[in-house]
C-alpha positions as CSV (number, residue, x, y, z in Angstrom):
1,X,206.1,11.1,-160.8
2,X,206.6,10.4,-156.5
3,X,204.0,10.6,-153.9
4,X,204.9,11.1,-150.3
5,X,202.0,9.6,-148.2
6,X,202.0,10.5,-144.4
7,X,201.1,7.4,-142.2
8,X,201.2,8.6,-138.9
9,X,198.7,7.8,-136.6
10,X,196.4,11.1,-135.8
11,X,197.2,12.5,-132.1
12,X,194.0,12.5,-130.0
13,X,193.7,16.4,-130.4
14,X,194.4,16.5,-134.5
15,X,192.3,20.0,-135.0
16,X,194.3,21.7,-131.9
17,X,196.7,23.2,-135.1
18,X,193.6,24.4,-136.6
19,X,192.0,26.0,-133.9
20,X,195.3,27.6,-133.0
21,X,195.6,29.2,-136.4
22,X,192.4,30.5,-135.5
23,X,192.7,31.8,-132.6
24,X,195.8,33.7,-133.6
25,X,193.9,34.7,-136.7
26,X,190.9,36.3,-135.3
27,X,192.7,37.0,-132.0
28,X,191.1,41.3,-131.5
29,X,187.9,40.1,-132.9
30,X,187.8,37.3,-129.6
31,X,189.5,39.3,-127.3
32,X,186.8,41.6,-127.4
33,X,184.4,39.1,-127.1
34,X,186.2,38.4,-124.1
35,X,186.3,41.6,-122.4
36,X,182.2,41.6,-122.8
37,X,182.1,38.1,-121.5
38,X,183.9,39.1,-118.5
39,X,181.6,41.8,-118.0
40,X,178.6,39.7,-118.0
41,X,180.0,36.8,-115.9
42,X,180.1,36.6,-111.6
43,X,183.7,36.3,-109.9
44,X,182.9,33.0,-108.9
45,X,183.0,31.8,-112.4
46,X,186.7,32.3,-112.8
47,X,187.0,28.1,-112.7
48,X,185.9,27.7,-116.1
49,X,185.6,28.6,-120.0
50,X,182.2,29.7,-121.8
51,X,181.1,30.2,-124.6
52,X,182.1,33.2,-127.3
53,X,180.0,34.8,-129.7
54,X,182.0,36.8,-132.4
55,X,180.1,38.6,-135.3
56,X,180.3,36.3,-138.5
57,X,181.1,39.7,-140.3
58,X,184.4,40.2,-138.2
59,X,185.6,36.8,-139.6
60,X,183.7,36.4,-142.3
61,X,185.7,36.4,-146.0
62,X,184.7,37.6,-149.6
63,X,184.6,34.9,-152.1
64,X,184.2,34.9,-156.1
65,X,180.7,34.1,-157.0
66,X,179.0,34.3,-160.0
67,X,176.6,37.3,-161.0
68,X,173.2,37.2,-162.7
69,X,172.8,37.3,-166.3
70,X,174.2,35.1,-169.0
71,X,172.7,31.6,-170.4
72,X,171.6,29.1,-167.7
73,X,170.1,25.8,-167.9
74,X,168.0,24.4,-165.0
75,X,166.7,20.9,-164.5
76,X,163.5,20.7,-162.4
77,X,161.1,18.1,-161.4
78,X,157.5,17.4,-161.6
79,X,156.3,18.4,-164.7
80,X,152.9,17.8,-165.2
81,X,151.8,20.5,-167.8
82,X,154.9,21.8,-170.0
83,X,156.0,20.5,-173.4
84,X,159.3,21.5,-175.5
85,X,159.4,25.1,-176.5
86,X,156.7,26.2,-174.4
87,X,157.6,30.1,-172.8
88,X,157.3,30.8,-169.2
89,X,156.7,34.6,-167.9
90,X,160.5,35.7,-166.2
91,X,160.0,36.7,-162.5
92,X,162.1,39.4,-161.7
93,X,163.0,39.3,-157.8
94,X,161.9,42.6,-155.6
95,X,164.5,44.6,-154.8
96,X,164.6,44.1,-151.3
97,X,164.1,40.3,-151.4
98,X,168.1,39.3,-152.2
99,X,168.1,36.1,-150.1
100,X,170.7,38.0,-147.6
101,X,169.6,39.2,-144.1
102,X,171.3,38.9,-140.3
103,X,168.9,35.4,-139.3
104,X,166.5,33.6,-141.2
105,X,162.9,32.7,-139.8
106,X,163.6,28.6,-139.3
107,X,165.9,28.9,-136.1
108,X,169.0,28.9,-138.0
109,X,170.8,32.8,-137.4
110,X,173.6,33.7,-139.6
111,X,174.4,36.6,-137.7
112,X,176.8,35.5,-135.1
113,X,179.4,32.6,-134.8
114,X,179.6,30.8,-131.4
115,X,182.3,28.4,-130.3
116,X,183.7,27.5,-127.1
117,X,187.3,28.3,-125.1
118,X,188.8,26.6,-122.3
119,X,189.6,27.7,-119.2
120,X,193.5,28.2,-120.2
121,X,192.6,29.9,-123.5
122,X,190.2,32.3,-121.8
123,X,192.8,33.4,-119.1
124,X,195.2,34.0,-121.3
125,X,193.4,35.9,-124.0
126,X,191.9,37.7,-120.4
127,X,195.7,38.5,-119.0
128,X,197.7,39.4,-122.3
129,X,197.5,43.0,-121.7
130,X,197.4,42.5,-117.7
131,X,200.5,42.9,-115.5
132,X,200.2,40.3,-113.6
133,X,203.0,37.7,-112.1
134,X,203.0,34.3,-113.3
135,X,201.9,32.8,-109.8
136,X,198.9,34.4,-110.1
137,X,197.7,33.4,-113.8
138,X,198.7,30.3,-112.6
139,X,196.8,29.8,-109.3
140,X,193.9,30.8,-111.6
141,X,194.4,28.8,-113.8
142,X,194.9,25.9,-112.1
143,X,192.8,22.8,-114.4
144,X,191.2,20.2,-113.0
145,X,189.7,16.9,-114.5
146,X,185.8,17.0,-114.4
147,X,184.1,13.9,-115.1
148,X,181.2,13.7,-117.2
149,X,178.1,11.5,-117.4
150,X,177.9,9.5,-120.7
151,X,175.0,9.9,-122.6
152,X,172.5,11.6,-125.1
153,X,173.1,15.7,-124.4
154,X,171.2,18.4,-125.8
155,X,174.3,20.4,-127.0
156,X,177.5,19.0,-128.4
157,X,179.2,16.6,-130.8
158,X,176.7,15.0,-133.2
159,X,177.3,11.4,-131.5
160,X,175.9,12.6,-128.4
161,X,172.8,14.1,-129.8
162,X,169.6,12.5,-129.9
163,X,168.8,12.6,-133.7
164,X,165.2,12.0,-133.2
165,X,164.6,14.7,-130.5
166,X,166.3,17.2,-132.3
167,X,164.4,16.4,-135.2
168,X,161.1,17.0,-133.5
169,X,162.9,20.4,-131.7
170,X,163.8,21.6,-134.8
171,X,160.1,21.4,-136.7
172,X,158.6,22.6,-133.4
173,X,160.5,25.7,-133.7
174,X,159.8,26.2,-137.5
175,X,156.5,25.9,-136.7
176,X,156.1,28.6,-133.9
177,X,158.3,30.7,-135.7
178,X,155.5,31.0,-138.7
179,X,152.7,30.9,-136.3
180,X,151.9,34.6,-136.9
181,X,151.8,34.0,-140.5
182,X,149.8,30.8,-140.0
183,X,146.8,32.6,-138.2
184,X,147.0,35.7,-141.1
185,X,146.6,33.1,-143.8
186,X,143.4,31.2,-141.9
187,X,142.2,34.9,-142.1
188,X,143.0,35.8,-145.4
189,X,141.2,32.6,-146.7
190,X,138.3,33.0,-144.6
191,X,137.6,36.5,-146.0
192,X,138.1,35.2,-149.5
193,X,135.8,32.4,-148.9
194,X,132.9,34.2,-147.1
195,X,133.2,37.9,-148.5
196,X,133.1,39.3,-151.9
197,X,135.7,42.3,-151.7
198,X,136.5,44.4,-154.7
199,X,138.7,43.5,-157.4
200,X,141.6,45.6,-156.1
201,X,141.4,43.9,-152.6
202,X,140.2,40.7,-154.0
203,X,143.7,40.5,-156.0
204,X,145.9,42.0,-152.7
205,X,144.3,39.2,-150.8
206,X,144.8,36.8,-153.1
207,X,148.6,38.2,-153.4
208,X,149.2,37.8,-149.9
209,X,147.7,35.1,-149.8
210,X,150.1,33.0,-151.9
211,X,153.4,34.9,-150.3
212,X,151.8,34.0,-146.8
213,X,151.9,30.3,-148.3
214,X,155.3,30.5,-149.3
215,X,156.7,32.0,-146.4
216,X,155.1,28.8,-144.4
217,X,156.4,26.0,-146.6
218,X,159.6,27.5,-147.6
219,X,160.7,28.7,-151.0
220,X,161.7,25.6,-153.7
221,X,165.5,25.0,-153.3
222,X,165.9,22.1,-155.9
223,X,165.4,18.6,-156.4
224,X,166.0,16.7,-153.1
225,X,169.4,14.7,-153.6
226,X,168.9,12.0,-151.2
227,X,165.7,11.2,-153.1
228,X,167.7,11.4,-156.5
229,X,170.5,9.2,-155.5
230,X,167.9,6.4,-154.1
231,X,166.1,6.3,-157.0
232,X,168.9,5.9,-159.2
233,X,170.0,2.9,-157.1
234,X,167.0,1.4,-156.7
235,X,166.9,1.7,-160.6
236,X,170.3,0.0,-161.3
237,X,169.0,-2.5,-159.1
238,X,166.2,-3.2,-161.1
239,X,168.3,-3.0,-164.5
240,X,170.4,-5.5,-163.3
241,X,167.6,-8.0,-162.2
242,X,164.6,-7.2,-164.8
243,X,165.9,-5.3,-167.6
244,X,164.0,-3.9,-170.4
245,X,164.9,-3.4,-174.2
246,X,164.9,0.1,-173.1
247,X,167.8,-0.9,-170.9
248,X,169.6,-3.0,-172.9
249,X,169.6,0.1,-175.1
250,X,171.0,2.7,-172.9
251,X,173.1,0.7,-170.6
252,X,173.9,-2.3,-172.5
253,X,177.0,-2.8,-170.2
254,X,174.8,-2.9,-166.7
255,X,171.5,-4.7,-168.0
256,X,171.6,-8.1,-166.5
257,X,174.8,-7.6,-164.4
258,X,175.2,-8.5,-160.9
259,X,173.8,-5.3,-159.1
260,X,175.6,-5.4,-155.9
261,X,178.9,-5.2,-158.2
262,X,177.4,-2.4,-160.1
263,X,176.1,-0.4,-157.2
264,X,180.0,-0.6,-155.6
265,X,181.6,0.4,-158.9
266,X,179.7,3.7,-159.2
267,X,180.2,4.9,-155.4
268,X,183.6,4.0,-155.3
269,X,184.3,5.7,-158.7
270,X,182.0,8.6,-159.7
271,X,181.4,11.8,-158.1
272,X,177.8,13.5,-158.2
273,X,178.3,14.8,-161.7
274,X,179.6,11.7,-163.5
275,X,177.4,9.0,-161.3
276,X,174.4,11.1,-162.9
277,X,175.7,11.3,-166.3
278,X,176.5,7.4,-166.3
279,X,173.3,6.0,-164.4
280,X,170.5,8.2,-165.1
281,X,167.9,6.0,-167.0
282,X,164.9,7.3,-168.8
283,X,163.0,5.5,-166.6
284,X,164.3,7.8,-163.3
285,X,163.8,11.1,-165.7
286,X,159.9,9.7,-166.4
287,X,159.2,9.0,-162.7
288,X,160.9,12.2,-161.4
289,X,158.9,14.2,-164.6
290,X,162.6,16.4,-165.2
291,X,162.2,19.0,-167.7
292,X,164.6,21.7,-168.4
293,X,164.6,25.6,-168.7
294,X,166.7,27.9,-170.3
295,X,167.2,31.1,-169.2
296,X,169.2,33.4,-171.4
297,X,169.5,37.2,-170.3
298,X,168.9,38.3,-173.7
299,X,165.4,37.0,-174.1
300,X,162.2,38.4,-172.4
301,X,160.9,34.6,-171.5
302,X,162.2,31.4,-170.2
303,X,162.1,28.6,-172.0
304,X,160.9,24.9,-171.8
305,X,163.9,23.5,-174.1
306,X,163.7,19.2,-172.9
307,X,161.1,17.4,-171.1
308,X,160.8,13.8,-170.1
309,X,160.2,12.1,-173.6
310,X,162.4,10.1,-175.8
311,X,163.7,13.1,-177.8
312,X,165.0,14.8,-174.2
313,X,166.3,12.0,-172.1
314,X,169.8,12.7,-173.8
315,X,170.1,16.5,-173.1
316,X,168.6,16.3,-169.6
317,X,171.0,13.6,-168.2
318,X,173.5,15.9,-169.8
319,X,172.4,19.1,-168.1
320,X,171.4,17.5,-165.2
321,X,175.0,16.4,-164.7
322,X,176.7,19.2,-165.5
323,X,174.0,21.1,-163.0
324,X,176.0,19.2,-160.1
325,X,179.5,20.1,-161.4
326,X,181.3,22.3,-159.3
327,X,182.6,24.1,-162.0
328,X,178.8,25.1,-162.5
329,X,178.8,26.7,-159.3
330,X,182.3,28.2,-158.9
331,X,184.0,30.4,-161.2
332,X,187.3,29.1,-162.8
333,X,190.0,31.7,-161.5
334,X,193.2,30.7,-161.7
335,X,196.7,32.2,-160.9
336,X,198.2,33.2,-164.6
337,X,201.3,34.6,-163.6
338,X,203.4,36.3,-160.7
339,X,206.2,38.8,-161.2
340,X,208.6,37.2,-158.6
341,X,211.4,39.3,-160.2
342,X,209.5,42.7,-160.5
343,X,206.7,44.2,-158.4
344,X,205.4,40.9,-157.3
345,X,202.1,41.4,-158.6
346,X,199.6,38.8,-159.3
347,X,197.4,38.3,-162.0
348,X,194.2,36.2,-161.9
349,X,192.7,34.9,-165.2
350,X,188.9,34.3,-164.9
351,X,187.7,31.7,-167.6
352,X,184.2,33.0,-168.8
353,X,181.4,30.1,-169.2
354,X,178.1,30.5,-170.7
355,X,178.3,34.6,-170.4
356,X,177.8,34.1,-166.9
357,X,180.0,37.5,-165.3
358,X,181.4,37.7,-161.4
359,X,179.4,39.3,-159.0
360,X,179.8,43.1,-158.6
361,X,181.6,42.3,-155.3
362,X,184.6,41.2,-156.7
363,X,186.3,44.1,-156.0
364,X,186.1,43.6,-152.5
365,X,187.6,39.8,-152.7
366,X,190.6,41.6,-154.6
367,X,191.0,43.8,-151.8
368,X,191.1,40.9,-149.2
369,X,193.7,39.0,-151.7
370,X,195.7,42.4,-151.4
371,X,195.6,42.4,-147.9
372,X,197.1,38.7,-147.5
373,X,199.7,39.2,-150.8
374,X,200.5,42.3,-149.7
375,X,201.3,43.4,-153.3
376,X,199.0,44.8,-156.4
377,X,196.4,41.7,-157.5
378,X,195.4,42.1,-160.7
379,X,191.9,40.1,-162.2
380,X,191.4,39.7,-166.1
381,X,188.5,38.4,-167.4
382,X,188.8,37.7,-171.1
383,X,185.4,38.1,-172.9
384,X,183.0,39.5,-170.2
385,X,181.7,42.7,-169.3
386,X,184.3,43.7,-166.4
């Protein structure tokens, strides 16, 4: 097999092509945003570009993703009380708590997409529907080189940002946004400590206290991948320099070897899932207190299938590696066939995994594909409910 490698040096503006493609694709939305910006600007601001805000829903594209149900395994850290075989109560999510919204309470809104356009792009979009002579356009779009002082800025590329100051400002915003919740939490805790309300009121206050704490501290979103990677890397060095009999039994090729070469080999040749599969040791599993929770939609309760003991080491390592595999998060959808000589219909096939069906909004994805393909698009889901 022959490979063609492009070794040409990228130009200075290597993202120009993608930028022009973006402006062309969403020109209608950008045109509307530019018209709104012109109405808000002063006539003396014609010599500069500006920031344009486009509603995210106008440029977002639907995509295939998994729905609920099926058979799911999830490895969690911090087990202090569960044993293999324990049953857990299933928590049914509320109808209004679907994790979607126009903005977040952590200072990172998702309602609009903001980007900056240059002066020339601004005038090209603004003048495209106007019958003006080219002379006027060129006169207004006369570009000048403006020198700016190098150093730290409040906005821009990451290399120009003060990371420490940015993180402190983000933390301050989070504290400010949860100020009302913190004040209410103090009031609720004071009532619970000093007063003796009736049973119904006590339950309501206790539930409100739990909800306020979750809102302030955030929801659990999985193990910290940086802590996991750092723990595995430290353990690789330990196994190479001071191996135990357990290490020699589980990792005979690593125990006693050069730790730096082993670490370089692992970082160069393995991805996230295969790195965990290859180097996650029983000691790290014990230190992080990992345990696996089995979620079967046909069962009324969750089941703790494996914990951090000798009987669960291998299962937890396999399930934990699968948890970081791309196929675990993204549906396996491939082009099955294309009827080029007939009606040019496109046939996609979804391979079902662990009984997990696609989300109900897959029809919106098919509609979007139909707009792009311009012909019929069919999706086959063998073995599922769709």
